[in-house]
OpenMM code with the backbone's topology and positions (N, CA, C; nanometers):
from openmm import Vec3, app, unit

residues = "MET SER PRO VAL ALA ALA ARG ARG THR ALA LYS ASP LEU ARG LEU GLY GLU SER GLY THR ILE CYS CYS LEU GLU ASP PRO GLU MET ALA LEU LYS LEU LEU GLU MET GLY CYS VAL PRO GLY VAL LYS VAL ARG LEU SER GLY ARG ALA PRO LEU GLY ASP PRO LEU MET LEU VAL LEU GLY ASP GLN GLU TYR THR LEU SER VAL ARG ALA SER GLU ALA ALA THR ILE LEU LEU LYS GLU".split()
positions = [
    Vec3(-6.7361, 2.2195, 12.5150),
    Vec3(-6.8968, 2.1907, 12.4984),
    Vec3(-6.8681, 2.3588, 12.4390),
    Vec3(-7.0367, 2.3123, 12.2939),
    Vec3(-7.0444, 2.5275, 12.1925),
    Vec3(-7.1523, 2.5270, 12.3244),
    Vec3(-7.1939, 2.6330, 12.3061),
    Vec3(-7.2882, 2.6644, 12.3995),
    Vec3(-7.4231, 2.6377, 12.3049),
    Vec3(-7.5452, 2.6421, 12.3691),
    Vec3(-7.6777, 2.5956, 12.3194),
    Vec3(-7.7499, 2.7311, 12.2432),
    Vec3(-7.7967, 2.6535, 12.1826),
    Vec3(-7.8490, 2.8001, 12.0627),
    Vec3(-7.9340, 2.8430, 12.0775),
    Vec3(-7.9892, 3.0149, 12.2197),
    Vec3(-8.0446, 3.1105, 12.1661),
    Vec3(-8.1953, 3.0657, 12.0198),
    Vec3(-8.3546, 3.0189, 12.1046),
    Vec3(-8.4188, 2.9859, 12.0529),
    Vec3(-8.5178, 3.0902, 11.9337),
    Vec3(-8.4905, 3.1411, 11.8954),
    Vec3(-8.6231, 3.2966, 11.8873),
    Vec3(-8.7485, 3.2993, 11.8049),
    Vec3(-8.8090, 3.3597, 11.9057),
    Vec3(-8.9697, 3.4084, 11.9223),
    Vec3(-9.0014, 3.5118, 11.8278),
    Vec3(-9.1452, 3.4594, 11.9143),
    Vec3(-9.1895, 3.6138, 11.7601),
    Vec3(-9.1315, 3.7516, 11.8364),
    Vec3(-9.0874, 3.7514, 11.9685),
    Vec3(-9.0441, 3.8420, 11.9650),
    Vec3(-8.9484, 3.9498, 11.9202),
    Vec3(-8.8806, 3.8082, 11.8513),
    Vec3(-8.7810, 3.8624, 11.7983),
    Vec3(-8.7467, 3.9421, 11.6952),
    Vec3(-8.9104, 3.9351, 11.6173),
    Vec3(-8.8876, 3.9823, 11.4514),
    Vec3(-8.8294, 4.1277, 11.5001),
    Vec3(-8.8316, 4.1620, 11.3924),
    Vec3(-8.7577, 4.3115, 11.3515),
    Vec3(-8.9644, 4.3672, 11.3345),
    Vec3(-8.9516, 4.5164, 11.3128),
    Vec3(-9.0806, 4.5070, 11.1269),
    Vec3(-9.0619, 4.4750, 11.0697),
    Vec3(-9.2195, 4.4607, 11.0187),
    Vec3(-9.1677, 4.3398, 10.9179),
    Vec3(-9.1475, 4.2280, 10.8791),
    Vec3(-9.0508, 4.1544, 10.9169),
    Vec3(-8.9613, 4.0515, 10.9340),
    Vec3(-9.1318, 3.9382, 10.9277),
    Vec3(-9.0856, 3.8362, 10.8880),
    Vec3(-9.1849, 3.7203, 10.9301),
    Vec3(-9.0716, 3.5856, 10.9806),
    Vec3(-9.2009, 3.4841, 11.0501),
    Vec3(-9.1604, 3.3364, 11.1131),
    Vec3(-9.2728, 3.2442, 11.0349),
    Vec3(-9.1878, 3.1437, 11.0864),
    Vec3(-9.3257, 3.0464, 11.0690),
    Vec3(-9.3317, 2.9993, 11.2245),
    Vec3(-9.4706, 2.9604, 11.3260),
    Vec3(-9.4786, 2.8953, 11.4231),
    Vec3(-9.4506, 2.8000, 11.4545),
    Vec3(-9.3261, 2.7624, 11.5515),
    Vec3(-9.2601, 2.6554, 11.6197),
    Vec3(-9.3670, 2.5748, 11.7312),
    Vec3(-9.3994, 2.6242, 11.7433),
    Vec3(-9.4790, 2.5182, 11.9249),
    Vec3(-9.4816, 2.6349, 11.9913),
    Vec3(-9.5510, 2.6174, 12.1264),
    Vec3(-9.5312, 2.7665, 12.2099),
    Vec3(-9.4816, 2.7512, 12.2963),
    Vec3(-9.3858, 2.7619, 12.4358),
    Vec3(-9.3105, 2.7458, 12.4669),
    Vec3(-9.3453, 2.7301, 12.6113),
    Vec3(-9.4820, 2.7934, 12.7091),
    Vec3(-9.5100, 2.8588, 12.8044),
    Vec3(-9.6668, 2.7105, 12.8347),
    Vec3(-9.6381, 2.6589, 12.8882),
    Vec3(-9.8551, 2.5742, 12.8600),
    Vec3(-9.9174, 2.6462, 12.9303),
    Vec3(-9.9375, 2.7416, 12.9942),
    Vec3(-10.0127, 2.8197, 13.0658),
    Vec3(-10.0469, 2.8860, 12.9484),
    Vec3(-9.9727, 3.0010, 12.8796),
    Vec3(-10.0127, 3.0344, 12.7869),
    Vec3(-10.0996, 3.0243, 12.6466),
    Vec3(-10.0396, 2.9363, 12.6657),
    Vec3(-10.0105, 2.8315, 12.5565),
    Vec3(-10.1685, 2.7619, 12.4793),
    Vec3(-10.2699, 2.7077, 12.5964),
    Vec3(-10.4420, 2.7525, 12.5574),
    Vec3(-10.4881, 2.9054, 12.4765),
    Vec3(-10.4963, 3.0024, 12.6069),
    Vec3(-10.4526, 3.1577, 12.5095),
    Vec3(-10.4246, 3.2219, 12.3532),
    Vec3(-10.3510, 3.1883, 12.3375),
    Vec3(-10.2475, 3.1823, 12.2005),
    Vec3(-10.3160, 3.0214, 12.0811),
    Vec3(-10.3593, 2.9430, 12.1170),
    Vec3(-10.4175, 2.8229, 12.0233),
    Vec3(-10.5140, 2.9159, 12.0142),
    Vec3(-10.5898, 2.9794, 12.1001),
    Vec3(-10.7391, 3.0520, 12.1186),
    Vec3(-10.7700, 3.1601, 11.9575),
    Vec3(-10.6231, 3.2452, 12.0372),
    Vec3(-10.6436, 3.3634, 11.9683),
    Vec3(-10.5464, 3.3418, 11.7907),
    Vec3(-10.5499, 3.1971, 11.7481),
    Vec3(-10.4924, 3.1407, 11.5849),
    Vec3(-10.3463, 3.1659, 11.5754),
    Vec3(-10.2810, 3.1726, 11.7383),
    Vec3(-10.0390, 3.0854, 11.7165),
    Vec3(-10.0936, 2.9404, 11.7111),
    Vec3(-10.1193, 2.9136, 11.6534),
    Vec3(-10.1106, 2.8115, 11.5971),
    Vec3(-9.9975, 2.7884, 11.5123),
    Vec3(-9.8853, 2.6516, 11.5637),
    Vec3(-9.7770, 2.5849, 11.4681),
    Vec3(-9.8144, 2.6148, 11.3089),
    Vec3(-9.7360, 2.6741, 11.2864),
    Vec3(-9.7591, 2.5882, 11.1534),
    Vec3(-9.8000, 2.7201, 11.0513),
    Vec3(-9.7704, 2.8252, 11.1290),
    Vec3(-9.9104, 2.9778, 11.1075),
    Vec3(-9.7737, 3.1129, 10.9523),
    Vec3(-9.7599, 3.1060, 10.9650),
    Vec3(-9.6885, 3.1943, 10.9836),
    Vec3(-9.7200, 3.3419, 10.9824),
    Vec3(-9.6648, 3.4000, 11.0713),
    Vec3(-9.6870, 3.5434, 11.1042),
    Vec3(-9.5881, 3.6105, 11.0642),
    Vec3(-9.6227, 3.8027, 11.1005),
    Vec3(-9.5262, 3.8686, 11.0587),
    Vec3(-9.5560, 3.9725, 11.2105),
    Vec3(-9.3981, 4.0376, 11.2301),
    Vec3(-9.3446, 4.2473, 11.2818),
    Vec3(-9.4699, 4.3049, 11.2236),
    Vec3(-9.6092, 4.3730, 11.2942),
    Vec3(-9.6198, 4.4372, 11.1199),
    Vec3(-9.6013, 4.5787, 11.2286),
    Vec3(-9.6084, 4.5647, 11.3743),
    Vec3(-9.5542, 4.7160, 11.4957),
    Vec3(-9.6065, 4.7115, 11.6587),
    Vec3(-9.4706, 4.7396, 11.6196),
    Vec3(-9.5081, 4.8209, 11.8158),
    Vec3(-9.4755, 4.9113, 11.8582),
    Vec3(-9.5544, 4.9116, 11.9926),
    Vec3(-9.6223, 5.1063, 12.0624),
    Vec3(-9.4630, 5.1503, 12.0700),
    Vec3(-9.4571, 5.2532, 12.0565),
    Vec3(-9.3397, 5.3263, 12.1764),
    Vec3(-9.2441, 5.3229, 12.2785),
    Vec3(-9.3184, 5.2454, 12.3281),
    Vec3(-9.2204, 5.1565, 12.4342),
    Vec3(-9.2052, 4.9477, 12.4235),
    Vec3(-9.1725, 4.9475, 12.2984),
    Vec3(-9.1791, 4.8005, 12.2574),
    Vec3(-9.3142, 4.6958, 12.3105),
    Vec3(-9.4245, 4.8207, 12.3896),
    Vec3(-9.5262, 4.6964, 12.4332),
    Vec3(-9.6019, 4.7541, 12.4626),
    Vec3(-9.7679, 4.6525, 12.3657),
    Vec3(-9.6941, 4.5742, 12.3551),
    Vec3(-9.6536, 4.5724, 12.1735),
    Vec3(-9.7137, 4.4579, 12.1356),
    Vec3(-9.6121, 4.3670, 11.9612),
    Vec3(-9.8230, 4.3796, 11.8751),
    Vec3(-9.7621, 4.4072, 11.7915),
    Vec3(-9.8581, 4.3815, 11.6266),
    Vec3(-9.8090, 4.2251, 11.5999),
    Vec3(-9.8953, 4.1787, 11.5370),
    Vec3(-9.8611, 4.0321, 11.4944),
    Vec3(-9.9727, 4.0649, 11.3565),
    Vec3(-9.9228, 3.9888, 11.2618),
    Vec3(-10.0374, 3.9623, 11.1529),
    Vec3(-10.0179, 3.7958, 11.1495),
    Vec3(-10.0896, 3.7979, 11.1451),
    Vec3(-10.1246, 3.6538, 11.1545),
    Vec3(-10.1722, 3.5469, 10.9996),
    Vec3(-10.0515, 3.3687, 10.9391),
    Vec3(-10.1516, 3.3688, 10.8660),
    Vec3(-10.1466, 3.4580, 10.6940),
    Vec3(-10.2518, 3.3658, 10.6044),
    Vec3(-10.2877, 3.4500, 10.5264),
    Vec3(-10.3916, 3.5464, 10.4871),
    Vec3(-10.4636, 3.5053, 10.5739),
    Vec3(-10.5871, 3.5963, 10.6040),
    Vec3(-10.5776, 3.7156, 10.6484),
    Vec3(-10.4467, 3.8149, 10.6784),
    Vec3(-10.4163, 3.8876, 10.7821),
    Vec3(-10.4575, 3.9610, 10.8528),
    Vec3(-10.4659, 3.8093, 10.9333),
    Vec3(-10.5527, 3.8233, 11.0872),
    Vec3(-10.4944, 3.8891, 11.1757),
    Vec3(-10.5264, 4.0623, 11.2364),
    Vec3(-10.4252, 4.1622, 11.3350),
    Vec3(-10.4537, 4.0611, 11.4621),
    Vec3(-10.3026, 4.0508, 11.4982),
    Vec3(-10.3457, 4.0851, 11.6668),
    Vec3(-10.2339, 4.1006, 11.7536),
    Vec3(-10.2676, 4.1542, 11.8990),
    Vec3(-10.1776, 4.2867, 12.0040),
    Vec3(-10.1247, 4.1693, 12.0829),
    Vec3(-10.0201, 4.1326, 12.1277),
    Vec3(-9.9310, 4.0529, 12.2373),
    Vec3(-9.8893, 4.1386, 12.3399),
    Vec3(-9.8460, 4.1074, 12.4418),
    Vec3(-9.7732, 4.2319, 12.5363),
    Vec3(-9.5816, 4.1280, 12.4498),
    Vec3(-9.5233, 4.2039, 12.4617),
    Vec3(-9.4304, 4.1208, 12.4746),
    Vec3(-9.3604, 3.9517, 12.5718),
    Vec3(-9.3534, 4.0064, 12.6995),
    Vec3(-9.3471, 3.9001, 12.6830),
    Vec3(-9.4268, 3.7089, 12.6920),
    Vec3(-9.5598, 3.7588, 12.6374),
    Vec3(-9.6527, 3.6597, 12.5222),
    Vec3(-9.5707, 3.5871, 12.3722),
    Vec3(-9.5502, 3.7038, 12.3049),
    Vec3(-9.4321, 3.6988, 12.2278),
    Vec3(-9.3615, 3.5749, 12.2871),
    Vec3(-9.2990, 3.6070, 12.3844),
    Vec3(-9.1391, 3.5616, 12.3850),
    Vec3(-9.1710, 3.3917, 12.3668),
    Vec3(-9.3110, 3.3375, 12.3836),
    Vec3(-9.3597, 3.2512, 12.4408),
    Vec3(-9.3874, 3.1626, 12.3298),
    Vec3(-9.4568, 3.2493, 12.2478),
    Vec3(-9.4379, 3.2151, 12.0225),
    Vec3(-9.2583, 3.1489, 11.9944),
    Vec3(-9.1990, 2.9757, 11.9954),
    Vec3(-9.1282, 2.9696, 11.9266),
    Vec3(-9.1703, 2.9544, 11.7698),
    Vec3(-9.0314, 3.0151, 11.6763),
    Vec3(-9.0332, 3.0929, 11.5416),
    Vec3(-8.9342, 2.9315, 11.4715),
    Vec3(-8.9516, 2.8649, 11.3951),
    Vec3(-8.9060, 2.7259, 11.3723),
    Vec3(-8.7810, 2.8299, 11.2636),
    Vec3(-8.6400, 2.7551, 11.2697),
    Vec3(-8.5153, 2.8289, 11.2160),
    Vec3(-8.5532, 2.8145, 11.0301),
] * unit.nanometer
topology = app.Topology()
chain = topology.addChain("A")
for resn in residues:
    res = topology.addResidue(resn, chain)
    for name in ("N", "CA", "C"):
        topology.addAtom(name, app.Element.getBySymbol(name[0]), res)
């Protein structure tokens, strides 16, 4: 049996790296993230991390909208491969 490939999330991005949002994993967190602009198909870039790694600063879309989220929230934002 082959191991199941781990899905990549916004939490996995390295500084300056980008990805495209595929879907939101946690149904309870999804509404909050959707309201903040984390919509499937939107490009997301990691622009910074707090010194202890939490929260993360994400830049969403072409309009350079900056959003700070907890690492646990970023882990629910799945990215396209």
